[in-house]
C-alpha positions as CSV (number, residue, x, y, z in Angstrom):
1,M,-25.1,-35.1,-7.3
2,S,-27.4,-34.9,-4.2
3,E,-31.1,-35.1,-4.4
4,T,-31.5,-31.4,-3.6
5,T,-29.1,-30.0,-6.2
6,A,-30.6,-32.4,-8.8
7,R,-33.9,-30.5,-8.5
8,A,-34.2,-27.7,-11.1
9,D,-36.6,-25.3,-9.5
10,P,-35.0,-23.2,-6.7
11,I,-38.4,-23.0,-4.9
12,E,-38.7,-26.8,-4.8
13,Q,-35.1,-27.2,-3.8
14,A,-35.4,-24.7,-1.0
15,T,-38.8,-26.3,0.3
16,H,-37.1,-29.7,0.3
17,L,-34.4,-28.3,2.6
18,V,-36.9,-26.6,4.9
19,D,-39.1,-29.8,5.0
20,H,-36.2,-31.9,6.2
21,A,-34.7,-29.3,8.6
22,E,-35.1,-29.4,12.3
23,R,-33.2,-26.3,13.5
24,V,-33.6,-23.3,11.2
25,L,-31.7,-20.1,11.7
26,V,-33.3,-17.2,9.9
27,L,-31.2,-14.1,9.2
28,S,-33.4,-11.3,7.9
29,G,-32.6,-7.9,6.6
30,A,-34.3,-4.7,5.3
31,G,-35.6,-6.5,2.2
32,I,-38.2,-8.5,4.0
33,S,-39.9,-5.2,5.1
34,T,-40.0,-3.5,1.7
35,D,-43.4,-5.0,1.0
36,S,-44.7,-3.5,4.2
37,G,-43.8,0.0,2.8
38,I,-40.5,0.4,4.4
39,P,-37.6,1.2,2.0
40,D,-34.2,-0.6,2.3
41,F,-30.9,1.1,2.4
42,R,-28.7,-0.2,-0.2
43,G,-31.1,-1.5,-2.8
44,P,-31.8,0.0,-6.2
45,K,-34.4,2.4,-4.5
46,G,-32.7,2.3,-1.1
47,V,-32.7,5.3,1.2
48,W,-28.8,5.6,1.1
49,T,-28.8,4.8,-2.6
50,R,-31.1,7.7,-3.5
51,N,-29.6,10.1,-0.8
52,P,-26.0,9.1,0.2
53,G,-25.9,12.0,2.7
54,A,-28.6,10.2,4.7
55,E,-26.0,7.6,5.7
56,K,-24.4,10.3,7.9
57,L,-27.4,10.3,10.2
58,S,-26.5,6.6,11.1
59,S,-23.0,7.6,12.2
60,I,-22.5,7.8,16.0
61,E,-19.5,10.2,15.7
62,H,-21.6,12.7,13.6
63,Y,-24.6,12.3,15.9
64,L,-22.6,13.1,19.0
65,A,-20.7,16.1,17.5
66,D,-23.4,17.9,15.6
67,P,-26.6,18.8,17.1
68,E,-28.1,19.5,13.6
69,V,-27.6,15.9,12.6
70,R,-29.3,14.9,15.8
71,V,-32.2,17.2,14.8
72,R,-32.4,15.7,11.3
73,A,-32.1,12.1,12.8
74,W,-35.0,12.7,15.1
75,Q,-37.2,14.2,12.4
76,A,-36.4,11.3,10.1
77,R,-37.3,8.9,12.9
78,I,-40.7,10.7,13.5
79,D,-41.4,10.5,9.7
80,N,-40.2,6.8,9.3
81,P,-43.0,4.8,7.6
82,A,-42.4,1.9,9.9
83,W,-44.6,3.5,12.5
84,G,-47.7,2.7,10.3
85,A,-46.4,-0.5,8.7
86,I,-47.8,-4.0,9.4
87,P,-46.1,-7.4,8.9
88,N,-46.3,-8.8,5.3
89,R,-46.5,-12.5,4.1
90,G,-42.6,-12.7,4.4
91,H,-42.8,-12.0,8.2
92,D,-45.8,-14.4,8.4
93,A,-43.7,-17.1,6.7
94,V,-41.0,-16.9,9.4
95,R,-43.8,-17.1,12.0
96,H,-45.1,-20.3,10.3
97,L,-41.6,-21.8,10.6
98,E,-42.1,-21.4,14.4
99,R,-45.5,-23.0,14.2
100,R,-43.9,-25.9,12.6
101,K,-41.4,-26.1,15.5
102,K,-38.5,-25.6,13.1
103,L,-37.2,-22.0,14.1
104,L,-34.3,-22.2,16.1
105,L,-33.5,-18.4,16.1
106,L,-34.3,-15.4,14.2
107,V,-31.5,-12.8,13.9
108,T,-32.8,-9.6,12.2
109,Q,-30.9,-6.7,11.1
110,N,-34.1,-4.7,11.0
111,V,-35.1,-2.2,13.8
112,D,-38.8,-1.9,12.8
113,G,-40.2,-4.4,15.1
114,L,-42.3,-6.2,12.5
115,H,-41.1,-9.7,13.4
116,H,-42.5,-9.1,16.9
117,D,-45.8,-7.8,15.5
118,S,-46.1,-11.0,13.4
119,G,-46.3,-13.1,16.5
120,V,-42.9,-14.7,16.6
121,D,-42.0,-15.5,20.2
122,P,-39.6,-12.6,21.5
123,D,-37.4,-15.2,23.1
124,R,-36.5,-16.5,19.6
125,I,-35.8,-12.9,18.2
126,V,-32.3,-11.2,18.2
127,E,-32.6,-7.6,17.1
128,I,-28.9,-7.4,16.3
129,H,-29.1,-3.8,15.3
130,G,-31.3,-2.6,18.1
131,T,-34.9,-1.2,17.9
132,M,-36.3,2.0,16.9
133,R,-39.3,1.4,19.4
134,E,-37.1,2.5,22.3
135,V,-34.7,5.4,23.1
136,V,-31.5,5.2,25.3
137,C,-29.5,7.9,27.0
138,L,-26.0,7.9,25.9
139,S,-24.8,9.1,29.3
140,C,-26.5,7.3,31.9
141,G,-27.9,4.3,29.9
142,A,-31.7,4.9,30.8
143,R,-33.9,3.2,28.3
144,E,-37.7,3.8,27.7
145,P,-40.4,3.4,24.9
146,A,-39.7,5.9,22.2
147,G,-43.3,7.4,22.4
148,P,-42.6,10.0,25.1
149,T,-39.6,11.4,23.5
150,L,-41.2,11.6,20.0
151,E,-44.0,13.6,21.6
152,R,-41.4,16.0,23.1
153,I,-40.0,16.5,19.5
154,R,-43.5,17.0,18.0
155,S,-44.0,19.7,20.8
156,G,-40.9,21.6,19.7
157,D,-38.0,19.9,21.6
158,R,-35.7,19.5,18.6
159,D,-32.9,17.9,20.3
160,P,-34.3,16.2,23.4
161,H,-32.0,15.3,26.3
162,C,-32.3,12.7,29.1
163,R,-34.8,13.6,31.8
164,M,-33.2,11.0,34.2
165,C,-29.7,12.4,34.3
166,G,-30.5,15.9,33.1
167,D,-28.2,16.4,30.2
168,G,-27.4,13.1,28.5
169,I,-27.9,12.9,24.7
170,L,-31.0,10.7,23.8
171,K,-30.7,8.3,20.8
172,S,-33.0,5.8,19.2
173,A,-32.0,2.4,20.7
174,T,-30.5,1.3,17.3
175,I,-26.9,0.4,16.8
176,S,-25.3,3.2,14.6
177,F,-22.0,2.9,12.6
178,G,-19.2,3.4,15.1
179,Q,-21.2,1.6,17.9
180,N,-20.5,-1.9,19.1
181,L,-23.0,-4.6,18.7
182,I,-24.4,-6.2,22.0
183,E,-22.0,-8.9,22.8
184,R,-24.5,-11.3,24.2
185,D,-26.6,-10.9,21.0
186,L,-23.6,-11.8,18.8
187,D,-22.7,-14.8,21.1
188,R,-26.2,-16.1,20.9
189,S,-26.4,-15.6,17.2
190,F,-23.1,-17.4,16.4
191,A,-24.1,-20.1,18.9
192,A,-27.1,-20.7,16.9
193,A,-25.1,-20.8,13.7
194,M,-23.1,-23.7,15.2
195,D,-26.3,-25.6,16.1
196,A,-28.4,-25.0,13.0
197,D,-28.9,-27.5,10.1
198,L,-30.4,-24.9,7.8
199,V,-29.8,-21.1,7.5
200,I,-32.2,-18.9,5.5
201,A,-30.7,-15.5,4.8
202,V,-33.6,-13.3,3.5
203,G,-33.8,-9.7,2.4
204,T,-30.1,-8.9,3.2
205,N,-27.1,-8.5,0.8
206,L,-24.9,-10.0,3.5
207,S,-22.3,-7.4,3.3
208,V,-22.3,-6.0,6.8
209,Y,-20.0,-7.6,9.3
210,P,-19.9,-9.2,11.8
211,V,-23.6,-10.2,11.2
212,A,-22.9,-11.5,7.6
213,G,-20.3,-13.9,9.1
214,I,-23.2,-16.0,10.6
215,V,-23.7,-17.6,7.1
216,P,-20.1,-19.0,6.5
217,A,-20.0,-19.8,10.2
218,A,-23.1,-22.0,10.0
219,K,-21.9,-23.3,6.5
220,D,-18.6,-24.5,8.0
221,A,-20.5,-26.1,10.9
222,G,-22.4,-28.2,8.4
223,A,-25.6,-26.3,7.9
224,R,-27.2,-25.9,4.4
225,V,-27.8,-22.3,3.2
226,V,-30.8,-20.8,1.4
227,I,-30.6,-17.2,0.2
228,V,-33.9,-15.4,-0.6
229,N,-33.2,-11.9,-2.0
230,G,-34.1,-9.6,-4.9
231,T,-30.5,-9.0,-5.9
232,E,-27.2,-10.8,-5.8
233,T,-25.5,-11.1,-2.3
234,D,-22.0,-11.3,-1.2
235,M,-22.6,-14.9,0.1
236,D,-24.2,-16.4,-3.2
237,P,-21.0,-18.6,-3.7
238,L,-21.8,-20.3,-0.4
239,A,-25.6,-20.9,-1.0
240,D,-27.0,-24.4,-1.6
241,V,-30.0,-22.6,-3.1
242,I,-30.6,-19.1,-4.4
243,V,-34.1,-17.8,-4.7
244,R,-34.6,-14.5,-6.6
245,G,-37.9,-12.6,-6.5
246,S,-40.3,-10.8,-4.2
247,I,-39.8,-12.2,-0.6
248,S,-43.5,-11.9,0.4
249,E,-44.2,-14.1,-2.5
250,M,-41.3,-16.5,-2.4
251,L,-40.8,-17.1,1.4
252,P,-44.3,-18.3,2.1
253,K,-43.9,-20.9,-0.6
254,I,-40.5,-22.1,0.8
255,C,-41.6,-22.1,4.5
256,G,-45.1,-23.5,4.0
257,G,-47.0,-20.6,5.0
258,P,-50.0,-19.0,3.4
259,A,-49.4,-18.1,-0.2
């Protein structure tokens, strides 16, 4: 039995792994932002758990085909609590890993931008599912901050189209179901998985592919795996350490940040 597995307390085990790691890959999901007031999607109180119909708004097929879906999606975007959210201690803990010069890469499934707000170097962040802070034209590819488009919606333009090309459908610059992830972001994420000596998967149930495949890829390459989540995940059998509980309470203890 290794020194790490001999430790009884998961927090102590995870802290030991972090302290001895040099290249930490963090994979974060919606659970890291719930203590900032942003509900997750698939958790017990998740957006899609409480309202399965809301998942339809995240389908590119429905978004393109049905103007009413676009109207509802934009209204949901305007009302999203992420606009008023601030980073919590979980986000700060990831930033502390960077201060300790241990953070190799942060791959986040979140679109809320809170990792940026926490102060993590943007060059170390891969927003694998895009960002809600920008909009993109699905015809010409024009991309700009979300603010002007949201103001158009508040002023009565319920289904705004691109002003650059004239008639292209606008969409939040997030990756919807049915859209491909950005290849360079995937390549960078899996390259980091090959190089990391420790992966911390936090706030994600690790059920969405290909992103979830980062964990077994890193494990196969020799990395240790710590999972920090409120509930079971699909990758629990691969973990060296599993920490259950509030992420904003547990992660600072593990990463050495302010408690």
